[in-house]
C-alpha positions as CSV (number, residue, x, y, z in Angstrom):
1,M,-11.6,-13.6,6.1
2,E,-11.9,-17.2,7.0
3,P,-10.2,-18.1,10.7
4,V,-7.4,-20.2,8.9
5,S,-6.3,-17.5,6.7
6,R,-6.7,-14.8,9.5
7,L,-4.4,-16.9,12.2
8,I,-1.8,-17.3,9.2
9,Q,-1.9,-13.7,8.6
10,V,-1.4,-12.8,12.2
11,L,1.4,-15.3,12.7
12,T,3.3,-14.2,9.9
13,R,3.3,-10.6,12.0
14,L,5.7,-12.4,14.2
15,P,9.4,-11.7,13.6
16,G,10.9,-14.6,11.6
17,I,7.7,-15.9,10.7
18,G,7.1,-16.0,6.8
19,E,4.0,-17.3,4.9
20,K,5.2,-20.9,5.0
21,S,5.9,-20.9,8.3
22,G,2.9,-19.0,9.6
23,S,0.9,-21.4,7.4
24,R,2.6,-24.7,9.3
25,L,1.8,-23.1,12.4
26,A,-1.6,-22.6,11.6
27,F,-2.4,-26.0,10.6
28,Y,-0.3,-27.6,13.4
29,I,-2.8,-25.0,15.7
30,L,-5.8,-26.6,14.0
31,G,-4.7,-30.3,14.1
32,A,-3.7,-29.6,18.1
33,P,-5.6,-30.8,21.0
34,E,-8.5,-28.3,22.3
35,E,-6.5,-28.1,25.7
36,Y,-3.3,-27.1,24.0
37,V,-4.7,-24.6,21.8
38,R,-6.8,-23.0,25.0
39,D,-3.4,-23.0,27.0
40,L,-1.4,-21.2,24.2
41,A,-4.1,-18.6,23.9
42,Q,-4.0,-18.0,27.9
43,A,-0.3,-17.8,27.8
44,V,-0.6,-15.2,25.4
45,L,-3.1,-13.3,27.0
46,D,-1.0,-13.7,30.5
47,V,2.0,-12.4,28.9
48,K,0.3,-9.0,27.8
49,E,-1.9,-8.5,31.2
50,K,0.5,-9.9,33.9
51,I,4.1,-8.8,32.7
52,R,5.4,-5.2,33.3
53,L,9.0,-3.7,33.9
54,C,10.7,-3.8,36.9
55,S,11.0,-0.3,38.4
56,L,14.6,-0.8,39.1
57,C,16.4,-2.4,36.2
58,L,13.6,-2.5,33.7
59,N,14.0,-5.9,33.0
60,I,10.5,-7.6,32.0
61,T,8.6,-9.2,35.1
62,E,5.5,-10.2,36.8
63,Q,6.3,-8.8,40.2
64,D,7.9,-5.4,41.0
65,P,10.8,-5.3,42.0
66,C,11.8,-8.5,40.1
67,R,13.2,-11.3,41.5
68,I,17.0,-10.4,40.6
69,C,16.7,-6.7,42.1
70,L,14.9,-8.4,45.4
71,D,17.6,-11.3,45.8
72,P,19.9,-10.2,48.7
73,T,22.5,-12.8,47.5
74,R,23.3,-10.5,44.6
75,Q,26.0,-8.1,44.5
76,D,24.3,-4.7,44.5
77,D,27.6,-2.7,43.4
78,V,28.0,-4.1,40.0
79,I,25.4,-3.6,37.1
80,C,25.3,-5.4,33.9
81,V,23.9,-3.3,31.1
82,V,22.0,-5.1,28.5
83,E,20.2,-4.1,25.4
84,E,17.0,-6.3,25.9
85,P,15.3,-8.5,28.1
86,N,16.4,-11.4,26.3
87,D,20.0,-10.4,26.7
88,L,19.5,-10.5,30.3
89,Y,18.1,-14.0,30.1
90,A,21.1,-15.0,28.2
91,V,23.6,-14.0,30.7
92,E,21.5,-15.4,33.4
93,K,21.6,-18.9,31.7
94,T,25.2,-18.9,32.4
95,G,25.2,-18.6,36.0
96,A,28.5,-16.4,35.4
97,F,27.3,-13.1,36.7
98,Q,25.9,-12.5,40.3
99,G,25.2,-8.8,40.0
100,K,22.3,-6.8,39.2
101,Y,21.1,-5.5,35.7
102,H,19.7,-2.5,33.7
103,V,17.8,-3.1,30.8
104,L,18.2,-0.3,28.0
105,H,15.6,-1.8,25.6
106,G,17.2,-0.8,22.5
107,V,20.5,0.8,21.3
108,I,21.5,4.4,19.9
109,S,21.0,4.0,16.3
110,P,21.2,7.6,14.3
111,L,20.2,6.0,11.1
112,D,16.9,4.8,12.7
113,G,16.2,7.9,14.7
114,V,17.0,6.2,18.0
115,G,19.0,8.7,20.2
116,P,19.9,8.4,23.8
117,D,16.6,9.9,25.0
118,E,14.6,7.0,23.1
119,I,16.4,4.5,25.1
120,R,16.5,3.9,28.8
121,I,19.6,5.8,29.6
122,A,18.2,8.6,32.0
123,E,17.1,5.8,34.4
124,L,20.5,4.0,34.4
125,L,22.4,7.2,35.3
126,A,19.8,8.3,38.1
127,R,20.2,5.0,39.4
128,L,24.0,5.1,39.5
129,R,23.9,8.5,41.0
130,H,21.9,7.5,44.0
131,G,23.4,4.1,44.5
132,T,26.6,2.4,45.7
133,V,27.7,0.9,42.2
134,K,31.3,0.3,41.7
135,E,31.2,-1.3,38.2
136,V,29.2,-1.0,35.2
137,I,29.6,-4.0,32.8
138,L,28.7,-2.8,29.8
139,A,27.1,-6.0,27.4
140,T,25.7,-4.3,24.3
141,N,25.8,-6.4,21.1
142,P,29.3,-6.2,19.2
143,V,27.9,-4.2,16.2
144,V,28.1,-0.7,15.2
145,E,25.1,0.2,17.3
146,G,25.9,-1.8,20.4
147,D,29.6,-0.1,20.3
148,A,28.1,3.4,19.7
149,T,25.9,2.7,22.9
150,A,28.7,1.5,24.8
151,L,31.1,4.4,24.2
152,Y,28.1,7.2,24.8
153,L,27.4,5.3,28.1
154,S,31.0,5.1,28.8
155,S,31.3,8.7,28.4
156,Q,28.4,9.4,30.9
157,I,29.5,7.2,33.7
158,K,33.2,7.7,33.9
159,P,32.8,11.1,35.4
160,L,30.4,9.8,38.0
161,G,33.7,7.8,39.2
162,I,32.4,4.5,38.5
163,R,34.4,1.8,36.8
164,V,33.4,0.7,33.3
165,T,34.0,-2.2,31.5
166,R,33.1,-3.8,28.4
167,I,32.2,-7.8,27.7
168,A,35.1,-9.5,25.9
169,R,34.8,-10.2,22.5
170,G,36.6,-13.0,20.4
171,I,36.7,-16.5,19.0
172,A,33.9,-18.6,20.4
173,V,34.5,-21.9,22.2
174,G,35.3,-24.6,19.6
175,G,36.0,-22.3,17.1
176,D,38.8,-22.8,14.2
177,L,41.1,-19.6,13.7
178,E,41.1,-20.7,9.9
179,Y,37.4,-20.1,9.7
180,T,37.2,-16.8,11.6
181,D,36.5,-13.5,10.2
182,G,39.0,-10.8,10.7
183,A,37.1,-8.4,13.0
184,T,36.5,-11.2,15.4
185,L,40.4,-12.4,15.1
186,T,41.2,-8.6,15.7
187,D,38.9,-8.5,19.0
188,A,40.2,-11.6,20.3
189,L,43.8,-10.4,19.8
190,R,43.0,-6.9,21.5
191,G,41.2,-8.5,24.3
192,R,43.7,-11.3,25.2
193,Q,44.2,-12.1,28.9
194,G,47.0,-13.4,31.0
195,L,47.3,-16.8,32.0
């Protein structure tokens, strides 16, 4: 297989990259300066060789424990549970959360054959049993699998005497009620807060 065709084929294995996008990327790489291509290749290799999971929160990291778990200024008594590392980064970008994290690496999805034992729930429960955590914030996505995972986690955590909360859901900032779907409006009404 010629190198360009092979590159296109490899690129189309990435999520969200179809034949056209793969072809566009391949030809961009082909026309890019050699230094850029070497940097790109090295960055991909570095990610595979140097990145691992934090032994505490299971986030991806270059050092173990990760910088968030080692940060003495962060609250040790509040843990935000997220589905994937990219969710942790989304929360971190807000600057609104100053506690620690736990990454599940998935959600409970019986239709896909994913049960509680296939994601990192056991590690979370072990961490909660041996720590000083007072609150767990469940920040799973507001879809059926995320809600099911949150309900399951709540049922496992509450008997430990730890407060369990769920992130609020509702209308996006700048949203228009007229164009908001019924489920989102319902969640917004149920999750309303006092002023």
